[in-house]
C-alpha positions as CSV (number, residue, x, y, z in Angstrom):
1,X,55.3,129.2,42.2
2,X,58.5,127.8,40.5
3,X,60.9,130.3,42.2
4,X,59.6,129.0,45.4
5,X,61.1,125.5,44.3
6,X,64.2,126.6,43.7
7,X,65.0,128.6,46.5
8,X,67.2,126.9,48.9
9,X,66.6,126.8,52.5
10,X,69.1,128.0,55.0
11,X,69.8,129.9,58.6
12,X,69.3,133.7,58.6
13,X,71.6,136.0,60.5
14,X,70.0,136.4,63.2
15,X,69.3,132.8,64.0
16,X,73.1,132.0,63.7
17,X,74.0,134.7,66.3
18,X,71.1,133.5,68.7
19,X,72.6,130.3,68.2
20,X,76.4,131.4,69.0
21,X,74.8,133.9,71.8
22,X,73.7,130.7,73.5
23,X,76.7,128.9,73.2
24,X,78.8,131.5,74.8
25,X,76.7,131.9,77.7
26,X,76.7,127.9,78.3
27,X,80.4,128.5,78.1
28,X,81.0,131.0,80.4
29,X,78.9,128.7,83.1
30,X,81.1,125.5,81.9
31,X,84.7,126.8,81.5
32,X,85.5,128.0,85.0
33,X,83.9,124.8,86.5
34,X,86.5,122.8,84.1
35,X,89.6,124.7,85.2
36,X,88.2,124.5,89.1
37,X,87.9,121.0,88.6
38,X,91.6,120.1,87.2
39,X,93.0,122.0,90.2
40,X,91.4,119.7,92.3
41,X,92.6,116.5,90.6
42,X,96.3,118.1,90.7
43,X,96.1,118.2,94.5
44,X,94.4,114.5,94.8
45,X,97.3,113.3,92.8
46,X,99.7,115.3,94.8
47,X,98.0,113.7,97.9
48,X,98.3,110.1,96.3
49,X,101.8,110.6,95.4
50,X,102.8,111.8,99.0
51,X,101.0,108.5,100.9
52,X,102.5,106.4,98.2
53,X,106.1,107.9,98.6
54,X,105.9,108.3,102.5
55,X,104.4,104.4,102.4
56,X,107.8,103.4,100.4
57,X,110.2,105.3,103.2
58,X,108.1,103.5,106.0
59,X,108.6,100.0,104.0
60,X,112.4,101.1,103.3
61,X,112.8,101.8,106.9
62,X,111.5,98.8,108.2
63,X,113.1,96.3,105.8
64,X,116.8,98.0,106.3
65,X,116.6,99.9,109.4
66,X,117.8,103.1,108.1
67,X,116.2,106.1,105.8
68,X,116.8,106.0,102.1
69,X,119.9,108.5,100.9
70,X,117.4,110.1,98.5
71,X,114.4,109.1,96.4
72,X,115.9,107.8,93.9
73,X,117.3,105.1,96.2
74,X,113.0,103.9,96.5
75,X,113.5,103.6,92.9
76,X,116.6,101.6,92.7
77,X,115.5,99.1,95.3
78,X,111.9,98.6,93.9
79,X,110.0,100.4,96.5
80,X,108.7,103.1,94.0
81,X,108.9,102.1,90.0
82,X,109.6,105.8,89.6
83,X,110.0,109.3,91.6
84,X,106.3,110.4,90.5
85,X,105.7,114.1,88.9
86,X,104.7,116.8,91.3
87,X,101.7,117.7,89.8
88,X,101.6,121.4,90.7
89,X,105.1,122.1,89.6
90,X,105.3,119.1,87.1
91,X,108.5,118.4,87.8
92,X,110.0,115.3,89.7
93,X,112.9,117.0,91.2
94,X,110.9,119.7,93.2
95,X,109.7,117.2,96.2
96,X,111.0,118.9,99.7
97,X,113.0,116.1,101.5
98,X,113.2,116.0,105.4
99,X,116.2,114.5,106.8
100,X,116.0,112.5,110.3
101,X,116.9,114.6,113.4
102,X,120.0,114.3,113.7
103,X,120.8,112.3,110.8
104,X,120.7,112.4,106.6
105,X,118.5,110.8,103.9
106,X,114.6,110.8,103.4
107,X,112.3,110.9,106.4
108,X,109.5,112.8,104.9
109,X,108.7,114.4,101.9
110,X,106.7,117.4,101.3
111,X,106.0,119.3,97.8
112,X,108.3,122.0,96.8
113,X,105.2,123.8,94.9
114,X,103.9,127.7,95.8
115,X,100.5,128.4,96.5
116,X,97.8,126.7,98.3
117,X,95.4,124.2,98.0
118,X,91.3,124.4,98.1
119,X,91.3,124.0,101.7
120,X,93.8,126.9,102.2
121,X,96.7,124.9,103.1
122,X,100.3,125.5,101.6
123,X,100.9,123.1,99.2
124,X,104.2,122.7,101.3
125,X,102.4,121.3,103.9
126,X,100.5,118.6,102.4
């Protein structure tokens, strides 16, 4: 009777292995969805950044009558706080500048990222 009272309770190896197997199974379901959601979030941020830059270019043109020479000019004139990061490439200098017909400057901005989004379109076409 005394031995039973002094015996410490713990988990057996089988119990621990069962718990680890359940955790591993749950992780195989959750991890792919997590990475899929982060990719979708990056695409959403890309689209929002492009909308903000295109809006700034349009406002600049409406105010001055000409297009900005580069994206930094939008920052210097306070149309943007900073040149946004392309979330796909994680760089600020990967934006592709589209000049107006027969002129120079920034008419449109596109992503410089390779690859395609979840909708099947290339990032460069956003």
